[in-house]
Gaussian input, Z-matrix of N, CA and C with variables (Angstrom, degrees):
# hf/3-21g

backbone

0 1
 N
 C     1     B1
 C     2     B2     1     A1
 N     3     B3     2     A2     1     D1
 C     4     B4     3     A3     2     D2
 C     5     B5     4     A4     3     D3
 N     6     B6     5     A5     4     D4
 C     7     B7     6     A6     5     D5
 C     8     B8     7     A7     6     D6
 N     9     B9     8     A8     7     D7
 C    10    B10     9     A9     8     D8
 C    11    B11    10    A10     9     D9
 N    12    B12    11    A11    10    D10
 C    13    B13    12    A12    11    D11
 C    14    B14    13    A13    12    D12
 N    15    B15    14    A14    13    D13
 C    16    B16    15    A15    14    D14
 C    17    B17    16    A16    15    D15
 N    18    B18    17    A17    16    D16
 C    19    B19    18    A18    17    D17
 C    20    B20    19    A19    18    D18
 N    21    B21    20    A20    19    D19
 C    22    B22    21    A21    20    D20
 C    23    B23    22    A22    21    D21
 N    24    B24    23    A23    22    D22
 C    25    B25    24    A24    23    D23
 C    26    B26    25    A25    24    D24
 N    27    B27    26    A26    25    D25
 C    28    B28    27    A27    26    D26
 C    29    B29    28    A28    27    D27
 N    30    B30    29    A29    28    D28
 C    31    B31    30    A30    29    D29
 C    32    B32    31    A31    30    D30
 N    33    B33    32    A32    31    D31
 C    34    B34    33    A33    32    D32
 C    35    B35    34    A34    33    D33
 N    36    B36    35    A35    34    D34
 C    37    B37    36    A36    35    D35
 C    38    B38    37    A37    36    D36
 N    39    B39    38    A38    37    D37
 C    40    B40    39    A39    38    D38
 C    41    B41    40    A40    39    D39
 N    42    B42    41    A41    40    D40
 C    43    B43    42    A42    41    D41
 C    44    B44    43    A43    42    D42
 N    45    B45    44    A44    43    D43
 C    46    B46    45    A45    44    D44
 C    47    B47    46    A46    45    D45
 N    48    B48    47    A47    46    D46
 C    49    B49    48    A48    47    D47
 C    50    B50    49    A49    48    D48
 N    51    B51    50    A50    49    D49
 C    52    B52    51    A51    50    D50
 C    53    B53    52    A52    51    D51
 N    54    B54    53    A53    52    D52
 C    55    B55    54    A54    53    D53
 C    56    B56    55    A55    54    D54
 N    57    B57    56    A56    55    D55
 C    58    B58    57    A57    56    D56
 C    59    B59    58    A58    57    D57
 N    60    B60    59    A59    58    D58
 C    61    B61    60    A60    59    D59
 C    62    B62    61    A61    60    D60
 N    63    B63    62    A62    61    D61
 C    64    B64    63    A63    62    D62
 C    65    B65    64    A64    63    D63
 N    66    B66    65    A65    64    D64
 C    67    B67    66    A66    65    D65
 C    68    B68    67    A67    66    D66
 N    69    B69    68    A68    67    D67
 C    70    B70    69    A69    68    D68
 C    71    B71    70    A70    69    D69
 N    72    B72    71    A71    70    D70
 C    73    B73    72    A72    71    D71
 C    74    B74    73    A73    72    D72
 N    75    B75    74    A74    73    D73
 C    76    B76    75    A75    74    D74
 C    77    B77    76    A76    75    D75
 N    78    B78    77    A77    76    D76
 C    79    B79    78    A78    77    D77
 C    80    B80    79    A79    78    D78
 N    81    B81    80    A80    79    D79
 C    82    B82    81    A81    80    D80
 C    83    B83    82    A82    81    D81
 N    84    B84    83    A83    82    D82
 C    85    B85    84    A84    83    D83
 C    86    B86    85    A85    84    D84
 N    87    B87    86    A86    85    D85
 C    88    B88    87    A87    86    D86
 C    89    B89    88    A88    87    D87
 N    90    B90    89    A89    88    D88
 C    91    B91    90    A90    89    D89
 C    92    B92    91    A91    90    D90
 N    93    B93    92    A92    91    D91
 C    94    B94    93    A93    92    D92
 C    95    B95    94    A94    93    D93
 N    96    B96    95    A95    94    D94
 C    97    B97    96    A96    95    D95
 C    98    B98    97    A97    96    D96
 N    99    B99    98    A98    97    D97
 C   100   B100    99    A99    98    D98
 C   101   B101   100   A100    99    D99
 N   102   B102   101   A101   100   D100
 C   103   B103   102   A102   101   D101
 C   104   B104   103   A103   102   D102
 N   105   B105   104   A104   103   D103
 C   106   B106   105   A105   104   D104
 C   107   B107   106   A106   105   D105
 N   108   B108   107   A107   106   D106
 C   109   B109   108   A108   107   D107
 C   110   B110   109   A109   108   D108
 N   111   B111   110   A110   109   D109
 C   112   B112   111   A111   110   D110
 C   113   B113   112   A112   111   D111
 N   114   B114   113   A113   112   D112
 C   115   B115   114   A114   113   D113
 C   116   B116   115   A115   114   D114
 N   117   B117   116   A116   115   D115
 C   118   B118   117   A117   116   D116
 C   119   B119   118   A118   117   D117
 N   120   B120   119   A119   118   D118
 C   121   B121   120   A120   119   D119
 C   122   B122   121   A121   120   D120
 N   123   B123   122   A122   121   D121
 C   124   B124   123   A123   122   D122
 C   125   B125   124   A124   123   D123
 N   126   B126   125   A125   124   D124
 C   127   B127   126   A126   125   D125
 C   128   B128   127   A127   126   D126
 N   129   B129   128   A128   127   D127
 C   130   B130   129   A129   128   D128
 C   131   B131   130   A130   129   D129
 N   132   B132   131   A131   130   D130
 C   133   B133   132   A132   131   D131
 C   134   B134   133   A133   132   D132
 N   135   B135   134   A134   133   D133
 C   136   B136   135   A135   134   D134
 C   137   B137   136   A136   135   D135
 N   138   B138   137   A137   136   D136
 C   139   B139   138   A138   137   D137
 C   140   B140   139   A139   138   D138
 N   141   B141   140   A140   139   D139
 C   142   B142   141   A141   140   D140
 C   143   B143   142   A142   141   D141
 N   144   B144   143   A143   142   D142
 C   145   B145   144   A144   143   D143
 C   146   B146   145   A145   144   D144
 N   147   B147   146   A146   145   D145
 C   148   B148   147   A147   146   D146
 C   149   B149   148   A148   147   D147
 N   150   B150   149   A149   148   D148
 C   151   B151   150   A150   149   D149
 C   152   B152   151   A151   150   D150
 N   153   B153   152   A152   151   D151
 C   154   B154   153   A153   152   D152
 C   155   B155   154   A154   153   D153
 N   156   B156   155   A155   154   D154
 C   157   B157   156   A156   155   D155
 C   158   B158   157   A157   156   D156
 N   159   B159   158   A158   157   D157
 C   160   B160   159   A159   158   D158
 C   161   B161   160   A160   159   D159
 N   162   B162   161   A161   160   D160
 C   163   B163   162   A162   161   D161
 C   164   B164   163   A163   162   D162
 N   165   B165   164   A164   163   D163
 C   166   B166   165   A165   164   D164
 C   167   B167   166   A166   165   D165
 N   168   B168   167   A167   166   D166
 C   169   B169   168   A168   167   D167
 C   170   B170   169   A169   168   D168
 N   171   B171   170   A170   169   D169
 C   172   B172   171   A171   170   D170
 C   173   B173   172   A172   171   D171
 N   174   B174   173   A173   172   D172
 C   175   B175   174   A174   173   D173
 C   176   B176   175   A175   174   D174
 N   177   B177   176   A176   175   D175
 C   178   B178   177   A177   176   D176
 C   179   B179   178   A178   177   D177
 N   180   B180   179   A179   178   D178
 C   181   B181   180   A180   179   D179
 C   182   B182   181   A181   180   D180
 N   183   B183   182   A182   181   D181
 C   184   B184   183   A183   182   D182
 C   185   B185   184   A184   183   D183
 N   186   B186   185   A185   184   D184
 C   187   B187   186   A186   185   D185
 C   188   B188   187   A187   186   D186
 N   189   B189   188   A188   187   D187
 C   190   B190   189   A189   188   D188
 C   191   B191   190   A190   189   D189
 N   192   B192   191   A191   190   D190
 C   193   B193   192   A192   191   D191
 C   194   B194   193   A193   192   D192
 N   195   B195   194   A194   193   D193
 C   196   B196   195   A195   194   D194
 C   197   B197   196   A196   195   D195
 N   198   B198   197   A197   196   D196
 C   199   B199   198   A198   197   D197
 C   200   B200   199   A199   198   D198
 N   201   B201   200   A200   199   D199
 C   202   B202   201   A201   200   D200
 C   203   B203   202   A202   201   D201
 N   204   B204   203   A203   202   D202
 C   205   B205   204   A204   203   D203
 C   206   B206   205   A205   204   D204
 N   207   B207   206   A206   205   D205
 C   208   B208   207   A207   206   D206
 C   209   B209   208   A208   207   D207
 N   210   B210   209   A209   208   D208
 C   211   B211   210   A210   209   D209
 C   212   B212   211   A211   210   D210
 N   213   B213   212   A212   211   D211
 C   214   B214   213   A213   212   D212
 C   215   B215   214   A214   213   D213
 N   216   B216   215   A215   214   D214
 C   217   B217   216   A216   215   D215
 C   218   B218   217   A217   216   D216
 N   219   B219   218   A218   217   D217
 C   220   B220   219   A219   218   D218
 C   221   B221   220   A220   219   D219
 N   222   B222   221   A221   220   D220
 C   223   B223   222   A222   221   D221
 C   224   B224   223   A223   222   D222
 N   225   B225   224   A224   223   D223
 C   226   B226   225   A225   224   D224
 C   227   B227   226   A226   225   D225
 N   228   B228   227   A227   226   D226
 C   229   B229   228   A228   227   D227
 C   230   B230   229   A229   228   D228
 N   231   B231   230   A230   229   D229
 C   232   B232   231   A231   230   D230
 C   233   B233   232   A232   231   D231
 N   234   B234   233   A233   232   D232
 C   235   B235   234   A234   233   D233
 C   236   B236   235   A235   234   D234
 N   237   B237   236   A236   235   D235
 C   238   B238   237   A237   236   D236
 C   239   B239   238   A238   237   D237
 N   240   B240   239   A239   238   D238
 C   241   B241   240   A240   239   D239
 C   242   B242   241   A241   240   D240
 N   243   B243   242   A242   241   D241
 C   244   B244   243   A243   242   D242
 C   245   B245   244   A244   243   D243
 N   246   B246   245   A245   244   D244
 C   247   B247   246   A246   245   D245
 C   248   B248   247   A247   246   D246
 N   249   B249   248   A248   247   D247
 C   250   B250   249   A249   248   D248
 C   251   B251   250   A250   249   D249
 N   252   B252   251   A251   250   D250
 C   253   B253   252   A252   251   D251
 C   254   B254   253   A253   252   D252

   B1=1.4513
   B2=1.5324
   B3=1.3366
   B4=1.4620
   B5=1.5231
   B6=1.3164
   B7=1.4633
   B8=1.5244
   B9=1.3358
   B10=1.4618
   B11=1.5262
   B12=1.3147
   B13=1.4686
   B14=1.5159
   B15=1.3239
   B16=1.4631
   B17=1.5169
   B18=1.3138
   B19=1.4595
   B20=1.5139
   B21=1.3320
   B22=1.4612
   B23=1.5244
   B24=1.3261
   B25=1.4577
   B26=1.5174
   B27=1.3319
   B28=1.4576
   B29=1.5140
   B30=1.3458
   B31=1.4628
   B32=1.5243
   B33=1.3228
   B34=1.4622
   B35=1.5194
   B36=1.3317
   B37=1.4652
   B38=1.5284
   B39=1.3134
   B40=1.4541
   B41=1.5173
   B42=1.3406
   B43=1.4542
   B44=1.5269
   B45=1.3194
   B46=1.4532
   B47=1.5151
   B48=1.3193
   B49=1.4608
   B50=1.5218
   B51=1.3321
   B52=1.4605
   B53=1.5281
   B54=1.3113
   B55=1.4637
   B56=1.5344
   B57=1.3292
   B58=1.4588
   B59=1.5288
   B60=1.3106
   B61=1.4625
   B62=1.5270
   B63=1.3268
   B64=1.4618
   B65=1.5271
   B66=1.3233
   B67=1.4553
   B68=1.5270
   B69=1.3226
   B70=1.4638
   B71=1.5235
   B72=1.3327
   B73=1.4617
   B74=1.5245
   B75=1.3185
   B76=1.4535
   B77=1.5193
   B78=1.3283
   B79=1.4628
   B80=1.5266
   B81=1.3170
   B82=1.4619
   B83=1.5293
   B84=1.3164
   B85=1.4578
   B86=1.5244
   B87=1.3356
   B88=1.4692
   B89=1.5269
   B90=1.3137
   B91=1.4653
   B92=1.5184
   B93=1.3180
   B94=1.4723
   B95=1.5292
   B96=1.3262
   B97=1.4614
   B98=1.5131
   B99=1.3300
   B100=1.4665
   B101=1.5234
   B102=1.3357
   B103=1.4629
   B104=1.5232
   B105=1.3361
   B106=1.4648
   B107=1.5263
   B108=1.3312
   B109=1.4685
   B110=1.5180
   B111=1.3378
   B112=1.4674
   B113=1.5199
   B114=1.3189
   B115=1.4608
   B116=1.5207
   B117=1.3197
   B118=1.4656
   B119=1.5209
   B120=1.3142
   B121=1.4610
   B122=1.5198
   B123=1.3148
   B124=1.4699
   B125=1.5192
   B126=1.3165
   B127=1.4566
   B128=1.5240
   B129=1.3103
   B130=1.4666
   B131=1.5208
   B132=1.3270
   B133=1.4467
   B134=1.5233
   B135=1.3205
   B136=1.4587
   B137=1.5295
   B138=1.3405
   B139=1.4629
   B140=1.5354
   B141=1.3180
   B142=1.4670
   B143=1.5290
   B144=1.3168
   B145=1.4656
   B146=1.5192
   B147=1.3237
   B148=1.4589
   B149=1.5274
   B150=1.3085
   B151=1.4648
   B152=1.5336
   B153=1.3237
   B154=1.4661
   B155=1.5308
   B156=1.3234
   B157=1.4629
   B158=1.5358
   B159=1.3245
   B160=1.4699
   B161=1.5297
   B162=1.3311
   B163=1.4552
   B164=1.5262
   B165=1.3277
   B166=1.4655
   B167=1.5239
   B168=1.3345
   B169=1.4659
   B170=1.5288
   B171=1.3172
   B172=1.4729
   B173=1.5235
   B174=1.3232
   B175=1.4683
   B176=1.5309
   B177=1.3405
   B178=1.4696
   B179=1.5256
   B180=1.3374
   B181=1.4664
   B182=1.5232
   B183=1.3114
   B184=1.4674
   B185=1.5294
   B186=1.3170
   B187=1.4684
   B188=1.5287
   B189=1.3180
   B190=1.4613
   B191=1.5274
   B192=1.3193
   B193=1.4655
   B194=1.5264
   B195=1.3135
   B196=1.4599
   B197=1.5277
   B198=1.3018
   B199=1.4596
   B200=1.5252
   B201=1.3153
   B202=1.4718
   B203=1.5194
   B204=1.3305
   B205=1.4606
   B206=1.5298
   B207=1.3287
   B208=1.4599
   B209=1.5294
   B210=1.3194
   B211=1.4644
   B212=1.5239
   B213=1.3328
   B214=1.4587
   B215=1.5290
   B216=1.3200
   B217=1.4694
   B218=1.5258
   B219=1.3192
   B220=1.4758
   B221=1.5271
   B222=1.3332
   B223=1.4689
   B224=1.5338
   B225=1.3273
   B226=1.4646
   B227=1.5180
   B228=1.3245
   B229=1.4662
   B230=1.5270
   B231=1.3232
   B232=1.4632
   B233=1.5280
   B234=1.3373
   B235=1.4629
   B236=1.5223
   B237=1.3220
   B238=1.4742
   B239=1.5335
   B240=1.3371
   B241=1.4575
   B242=1.5314
   B243=1.3201
   B244=1.4578
   B245=1.5300
   B246=1.3234
   B247=1.4641
   B248=1.5157
   B249=1.3106
   B250=1.4642
   B251=1.5231
   B252=1.3209
   B253=1.4862
   B254=1.4965
   A1=108.17
   A2=116.91
   A3=121.74
   A4=110.36
   A5=114.67
   A6=120.05
   A7=107.74
   A8=115.24
   A9=120.63
   A10=109.76
   A11=113.96
   A12=120.77
   A13=107.51
   A14=115.80
   A15=120.01
   A16=109.69
   A17=114.93
   A18=120.98
   A19=107.78
   A20=114.86
   A21=121.23
   A22=109.19
   A23=115.80
   A24=120.18
   A25=107.30
   A26=116.15
   A27=121.12
   A28=113.11
   A29=116.00
   A30=119.67
   A31=108.70
   A32=115.58
   A33=122.37
   A34=107.52
   A35=116.11
   A36=121.09
   A37=109.19
   A38=115.61
   A39=122.67
   A40=105.27
   A41=117.04
   A42=120.46
   A43=111.76
   A44=114.61
   A45=122.25
   A46=116.84
   A47=112.94
   A48=123.19
   A49=112.44
   A50=116.78
   A51=120.92
   A52=113.23
   A53=116.13
   A54=123.29
   A55=112.43
   A56=114.94
   A57=120.74
   A58=107.78
   A59=116.86
   A60=121.29
   A61=107.57
   A62=115.74
   A63=121.14
   A64=108.74
   A65=114.70
   A66=121.11
   A67=109.76
   A68=116.40
   A69=121.82
   A70=106.95
   A71=115.89
   A72=122.20
   A73=109.07
   A74=116.55
   A75=121.63
   A76=108.77
   A77=115.82
   A78=121.40
   A79=107.10
   A80=115.24
   A81=121.78
   A82=108.91
   A83=115.25
   A84=122.17
   A85=107.42
   A86=115.68
   A87=120.52
   A88=109.61
   A89=113.14
   A90=120.77
   A91=107.34
   A92=115.27
   A93=121.46
   A94=111.18
   A95=115.87
   A96=121.27
   A97=115.48
   A98=117.31
   A99=120.71
   A100=109.22
   A101=115.58
   A102=120.40
   A103=110.55
   A104=115.06
   A105=119.49
   A106=111.86
   A107=116.93
   A108=119.73
   A109=109.21
   A110=114.91
   A111=121.22
   A112=107.62
   A113=115.74
   A114=120.79
   A115=108.46
   A116=115.54
   A117=120.94
   A118=109.30
   A119=114.70
   A120=121.60
   A121=107.51
   A122=115.13
   A123=118.99
   A124=110.77
   A125=114.40
   A126=122.21
   A127=107.25
   A128=115.97
   A129=119.30
   A130=108.60
   A131=114.51
   A132=122.16
   A133=109.13
   A134=115.68
   A135=121.98
   A136=108.94
   A137=117.34
   A138=120.19
   A139=115.69
   A140=118.44
   A141=119.84
   A142=112.55
   A143=117.93
   A144=121.91
   A145=111.72
   A146=115.05
   A147=122.24
   A148=107.64
   A149=116.85
   A150=121.09
   A151=111.44
   A152=117.02
   A153=120.93
   A154=113.39
   A155=118.38
   A156=120.19
   A157=112.36
   A158=117.23
   A159=121.82
   A160=110.73
   A161=115.39
   A162=121.52
   A163=110.62
   A164=115.22
   A165=121.88
   A166=111.84
   A167=117.80
   A168=120.54
   A169=111.51
   A170=116.47
   A171=121.11
   A172=109.90
   A173=116.68
   A174=120.12
   A175=111.09
   A176=116.35
   A177=120.26
   A178=111.23
   A179=117.41
   A180=120.52
   A181=111.46
   A182=116.90
   A183=120.28
   A184=110.13
   A185=116.97
   A186=120.54
   A187=111.56
   A188=116.84
   A189=121.31
   A190=112.31
   A191=116.57
   A192=120.90
   A193=114.87
   A194=118.21
   A195=120.77
   A196=111.05
   A197=114.81
   A198=120.73
   A199=109.61
   A200=116.85
   A201=120.65
   A202=110.51
   A203=117.23
   A204=120.93
   A205=111.18
   A206=116.29
   A207=120.05
   A208=110.62
   A209=117.19
   A210=120.91
   A211=110.90
   A212=116.98
   A213=121.30
   A214=110.37
   A215=117.15
   A216=120.89
   A217=110.50
   A218=117.18
   A219=121.22
   A220=110.19
   A221=116.10
   A222=120.78
   A223=110.05
   A224=117.60
   A225=121.86
   A226=110.79
   A227=116.60
   A228=120.52
   A229=110.43
   A230=116.82
   A231=120.21
   A232=111.38
   A233=115.74
   A234=120.04
   A235=111.01
   A236=116.27
   A237=121.25
   A238=110.56
   A239=116.27
   A240=120.28
   A241=110.90
   A242=117.85
   A243=121.69
   A244=111.68
   A245=116.73
   A246=120.73
   A247=111.08
   A248=116.92
   A249=121.34
   A250=113.54
   A251=117.39
   A252=119.27
   A253=112.08
   D1=108.73
   D2=-179.31
   D3=-104.54
   D4=127.91
   D5=176.58
   D6=-110.59
   D7=130.13
   D8=179.29
   D9=-125.46
   D10=157.21
   D11=178.73
   D12=-135.68
   D13=131.90
   D14=175.44
   D15=-138.81
   D16=150.11
   D17=176.23
   D18=-119.04
   D19=127.85
   D20=-179.40
   D21=-126.97
   D22=160.60
   D23=172.18
   D24=-80.77
   D25=118.15
   D26=-179.00
   D27=-91.66
   D28=-26.53
   D29=-177.67
   D30=-160.87
   D31=143.08
   D32=174.67
   D33=-130.60
   D34=133.44
   D35=176.76
   D36=-131.98
   D37=145.45
   D38=171.63
   D39=-109.44
   D40=120.16
   D41=-168.25
   D42=-123.18
   D43=131.78
   D44=167.03
   D45=76.74
   D46=-179.93
   D47=-177.22
   D48=-57.24
   D49=-34.46
   D50=-175.08
   D51=-98.80
   D52=12.42
   D53=173.26
   D54=52.66
   D55=52.70
   D56=176.32
   D57=-67.71
   D58=131.29
   D59=179.06
   D60=-93.63
   D61=118.18
   D62=178.75
   D63=-110.82
   D64=131.15
   D65=-176.06
   D66=-121.94
   D67=135.66
   D68=170.51
   D69=-111.28
   D70=122.01
   D71=178.77
   D72=-102.21
   D73=134.07
   D74=173.96
   D75=-106.06
   D76=126.24
   D77=173.79
   D78=-102.52
   D79=121.22
   D80=-173.28
   D81=-114.97
   D82=127.21
   D83=174.87
   D84=-106.38
   D85=129.19
   D86=179.26
   D87=-124.76
   D88=144.98
   D89=173.05
   D90=-119.79
   D91=119.18
   D92=-176.88
   D93=51.66
   D94=41.21
   D95=176.52
   D96=82.74
   D97=-5.86
   D98=-178.96
   D99=-102.72
   D100=128.27
   D101=-179.90
   D102=-64.65
   D103=127.43
   D104=178.46
   D105=-118.19
   D106=-12.58
   D107=179.82
   D108=-158.67
   D109=145.67
   D110=174.87
   D111=-145.77
   D112=128.67
   D113=175.45
   D114=-127.29
   D115=155.77
   D116=-178.13
   D117=-122.12
   D118=136.34
   D119=172.66
   D120=-129.72
   D121=163.00
   D122=-175.37
   D123=-131.85
   D124=155.13
   D125=173.72
   D126=-148.10
   D127=157.80
   D128=176.49
   D129=-138.20
   D130=154.54
   D131=-177.86
   D132=-130.51
   D133=126.65
   D134=177.21
   D135=-97.71
   D136=162.57
   D137=-173.67
   D138=-61.31
   D139=-11.28
   D140=178.07
   D141=-94.80
   D142=3.54
   D143=-177.21
   D144=-89.42
   D145=147.28
   D146=174.16
   D147=-86.67
   D148=114.53
   D149=-178.75
   D150=-107.90
   D151=14.61
   D152=-174.59
   D153=-61.84
   D154=-23.26
   D155=179.81
   D156=-99.95
   D157=6.52
   D158=-179.48
   D159=-87.31
   D160=175.20
   D161=178.89
   D162=-60.31
   D163=155.50
   D164=-177.41
   D165=-55.65
   D166=-41.02
   D167=-178.72
   D168=-59.24
   D169=-39.63
   D170=-179.40
   D171=-69.31
   D172=-45.42
   D173=178.37
   D174=-60.71
   D175=-42.45
   D176=-179.85
   D177=-62.64
   D178=-42.37
   D179=178.97
   D180=-66.62
   D181=-40.94
   D182=177.92
   D183=-61.42
   D184=-43.66
   D185=179.22
   D186=-65.06
   D187=-33.52
   D188=-179.22
   D189=-74.39
   D190=-47.56
   D191=-171.52
   D192=-93.84
   D193=-32.05
   D194=-172.94
   D195=-87.93
   D196=75.21
   D197=176.60
   D198=-70.28
   D199=166.79
   D200=176.51
   D201=-59.65
   D202=-38.35
   D203=179.20
   D204=-64.05
   D205=-41.69
   D206=179.47
   D207=-66.12
   D208=-42.25
   D209=178.78
   D210=-61.89
   D211=-40.35
   D212=177.88
   D213=-65.32
   D214=-42.52
   D215=178.58
   D216=-63.53
   D217=-40.00
   D218=178.58
   D219=-63.55
   D220=-45.98
   D221=179.54
   D222=-60.80
   D223=-41.80
   D224=178.34
   D225=-63.18
   D226=-40.32
   D227=177.82
   D228=-62.16
   D229=-45.52
   D230=179.69
   D231=-62.19
   D232=-43.45
   D233=178.33
   D234=-61.43
   D235=-43.76
   D236=179.46
   D237=-63.60
   D238=-41.74
   D239=178.01
   D240=-61.13
   D241=-39.27
   D242=179.32
   D243=-68.30
   D244=-36.41
   D245=178.55
   D246=-64.82
   D247=-30.84
   D248=-177.46
   D249=-76.71
   D250=-9.15
   D251=-178.47
   D252=-88.42

């Protein structure tokens, strides 16, 4: 009886003006090759995050969407949000 566990990307979304990358990970438990459990967890990445150690799909999307202009706009938004507090 072999039990295995794997985590895969179940869904990727690019959301909003600042192109936030949202990821849904599925963790799958199998017994003798048959799925017996699946759970989902989520993570998100904003344009100021270092994604260099993430999966290739995430790095590719960050390189595609997170232009220098977008990163500057995100930084300005964060600064403005801090000024308002």
